[in-house]
C-alpha positions, 0 to 999 in steps of 0.5 A: 499499499502506498502512503496516500492509499495509507493517508485515505485509510486513515482519513476514512476517504471523507474528512478533511482534516486529521489529528496529529497521530493519524498525520505523524502515521502517514508520513512515518514521523514520531507526534513529538516531531510534528509538534516541535516543528509547529512549535518552533516554525509555526508549520511542519513540512510547510502544512499550518495546522488548525487548531480546535479544541485545544488539538492541531488538525491538519489538511488532508489536502496538503498532506495529500500534496507533501506525500506527492512531492508538490510541497517541499518539507 
């Protein structure tokens, strides 16, 4: 299974945003790596999350662009 299929499976093909844990799983990184990059830079791999109820939510569309190589990490 390629990474885009894994991302689609994680998002159930219906959601526009995924949690930090789901984002980390789709790009095979630690959640702490994502949180640290966001804290230091305001983004992680060029993706800016939205905050909802104290949680970071990441755009599935932007993650897909990252996985396709359209966004420079």
